[in-house]
C-alpha positions in Angstrom: -41.8 -51.1 182.7 -44.3 -51.0 179.9 -46.7 -48.1 179.8 -49.6 -50.2 178.5 -52.3 -51.3 180.9 -51.4 -54.7 182.4 -53.7 -57.6 182.9 -53.7 -59.0 186.4 -52.0 -62.4 186.8 -55.2 -63.9 188.2 -57.3 -62.7 185.2 -54.7 -63.9 182.8 -54.5 -67.3 184.3 -58.3 -67.7 184.7 -58.9 -66.7 181.1 -56.1 -68.9 179.6 -56.5 -72.0 181.7 -60.3 -72.2 182.1 -61.8 -75.6 181.5 -60.6 -79.1 182.3 -60.7 -82.6 180.9 -59.4 -84.0 177.6 -60.4 -80.9 175.5 -58.6 -78.6 177.8 -55.5 -80.8 177.7 -55.6 -81.1 173.9 -55.9 -77.3 173.6 -52.9 -76.8 175.9 -50.8 -79.2 173.8 -51.9 -77.4 170.6 -50.9 -74.1 172.0 -47.5 -75.3 173.1 -46.9 -77.0 169.8 -47.7 -73.9 167.8 -45.5 -71.7 170.1 -42.6 -74.2 169.8 -42.8 -74.2 166.0 -43.1 -70.4 165.9 -40.0 -69.9 168.1 -38.0 -72.3 166.0 -39.1 -70.4 162.9 -37.8 -67.3 164.4 -34.5 -69.1 165.5 -34.0 -70.5 162.0 -33.2 -67.1 160.7 -30.1 -67.1 162.7 -28.9 -70.7 162.0 -25.4 -69.4 161.0 -24.9 -67.3 164.2 -22.3 -68.5 166.6 -21.3 -66.6 169.8 -17.9 -65.9 171.2 -17.2 -67.0 174.7 -17.7 -63.5 176.1 -21.0 -62.8 174.2 -24.2 -62.8 176.2 -25.7 -65.2 173.8 -23.0 -67.8 174.7 -24.8 -68.2 178.1 -27.8 -69.7 176.2 -25.9 -71.8 173.6 -25.9 -75.6 173.6 -22.9 -77.5 172.3 -25.1 -78.6 169.4 -28.7 -78.4 168.3 -30.7 -80.7 170.7 -32.2 -83.8 169.2 -35.5 -83.3 171.0 -37.8 -80.9 169.1 -38.6 -77.7 170.9 -42.3 -78.6 171.1 -41.6 -82.0 172.7 -39.2 -80.3 175.1 -41.9 -77.9 176.1 -44.5 -80.6 177.0 -42.2 -82.2 179.6 -44.6 -83.2 182.5 -43.1 -80.8 184.9 -43.8 -77.8 182.6 -47.4 -79.0 182.0 -48.2 -80.0 185.6 -49.5 -76.6 186.6 -53.1 -75.9 185.7 -52.0 -72.5 184.5 -49.5 -73.9 182.1 -51.2 -72.6 179.0 -51.3 -69.1 180.4 -47.6 -69.4 181.4 -46.6 -70.5 177.9 -48.5 -67.7 176.3 -46.7 -65.2 178.6 -43.4 -66.9 177.9 -43.9 -66.5 174.1 -44.6 -62.8 174.6 -41.4 -62.5 176.6 -39.5 -64.3 173.9 -40.8 -61.9 171.3 -39.5 -59.0 173.5 -36.1 -60.7 173.8 -36.1 -61.2 170.0 -37.0 -57.5 169.4 -34.2 -56.3 171.7 -31.5 -58.8 170.5 -32.6 -60.3 167.2 -29.5 -62.6 166.8 -29.6 -64.2 170.2 -32.4 -66.6 169.3 -30.8 -69.5 167.2 -31.4 -73.2 166.9 -28.7 -73.7 169.4 -30.1 -71.3 172.0 -33.8 -71.8 171.5 -34.3 -74.6 174.1 -32.5 -72.7 176.9 -34.2 -69.4 176.0 -37.6 -71.1 176.1 -36.8 -72.7 179.4 -35.7 -69.3 180.8 -38.8 -67.6 179.4 -41.1 -70.2 181.0 -39.4 -69.7 184.4 -39.8 -65.9 184.3 -43.3 -66.1 182.9 -44.3 -68.5 185.7 -43.1 -66.2 188.3 -44.9 -63.2 186.7 -48.3 -64.9 186.2 -48.9 -67.3 189.0 -48.3 -67.7 192.7 -47.8 -71.5 192.3 -44.1 -71.3 191.4 -41.8 -74.2 190.7 -38.3 -73.7 192.1 -35.4 -72.8 189.9 -33.8 -76.1 191.1 -36.7 -78.2 189.9 -36.9 -76.3 186.6 -33.2 -76.7 186.0 -33.4 -80.5 186.7 -36.2 -81.2 184.3 -34.8 -78.7 181.8 -31.5 -80.4 181.7 -29.5 -77.3 182.7 -27.3 -76.8 185.7 -28.9 -74.6 188.3 -26.0 -72.1 188.2 -26.4 -71.8 184.4 -30.2 -71.3 184.7 -29.7 -68.6 187.3 -27.2 -66.8 185.0 -29.5 -67.1 182.0 -32.4 -65.7 184.0 -30.4 -62.6 184.9 -29.2 -62.1 181.3 -32.7 -62.6 179.9 -34.2 -60.0 182.3 -31.5 -57.5 181.6 -32.0 -57.8 177.8 -35.7 -57.1 178.1 -35.0 -54.4 180.7 -37.0 -56.3 183.3 -40.3 -55.7 181.5 -42.2 -58.8 182.6 -45.7 -57.3 182.8 -48.0 -58.4 180.0 -50.5 -56.0 178.7 -54.1 -56.9 178.2 -53.7 -56.1 174.5 -50.8 -58.6 174.2 -52.8 -61.4 175.8 -55.8 -60.5 173.6 -53.7 -60.7 170.4 -52.5 -64.2 171.3 -56.0 -65.3 172.4 -57.3 -64.3 169.0 -54.8 -66.6 167.4 -55.4 -69.5 169.8 -59.2 -69.3 169.8 -60.9 -72.6 169.4 -61.0 -74.6 167.2 -57.2 -74.2 167.3 -56.6 -76.7 164.6 -58.3 -74.6 161.9 -56.4 -74.2 158.7 -55.6 -70.6 159.2 -54.4 -70.8 162.8 -50.7 -71.3 162.0 -50.8 -68.5 159.4 -52.4 -66.1 161.8 -49.7 -67.0 164.4 -46.9 -66.5 161.9 -48.4 -63.1 161.0 -48.5 -62.2 164.7 -44.9 -63.1 165.2 -43.5 -61.5 162.0 -45.7 -58.4 161.8 -47.1 -57.9 165.2 -50.7 -58.3 164.2 
C-alpha cells in the first residue's frame, strides 16, 4: 500500500462531487472529456503494440479499436448516474496512471476502453459505498462478466493492489480541474500532470 497519507473516501467524494444542477453536470462532463482525451493520448504512444494470447495485456484487448470515442464511452448514463461520478473518474484516472507506470505498454488504443472500464469499477469500490454490481457494469460496458472479473484481478495485480488515493494526488487533479475548467490552459496543465507528474 502507498505510504502517503490517504484522503478518506467520504472527503474525496464530498469535495469532488459538491454542487448540483446544470453547472455541476457540465463540470462533470468536462472532467470526463479531459480524462478520456488524456488516456487516449497516453494510449496512442503504443498504437503499434499487439499482445500474444498469453500476455496479460491480451485480457484487455478488443478485436479492433472501438468506434465510440473513449470520452463518449465514459459518459454512458450508468457511469454518470452516481452523484459521486466525478470523484470516481478522478480516482480512476489516478489508478490508470499507476497502471501505466507499472506496465507502460499495456495501455493501447485497443485496450483503453476496457482498462478505463476496469479502473472505474475499482475506483468506485474504493471511493464510495454506493457500488454498482460487476454484472451491471459489465452489461453497460459491453464486456462479458467473466472477462470483467478477470480484467479486474489483473489490473489489481499490476498495481499491487494499491487502490488508496493520497490527498496529494487528489489535490494535484483538483488544481487541474479547478473552475472554470474550459480555460485555455486547462488541457495543457492536464497534459503536464500526465506526462511529468506535476
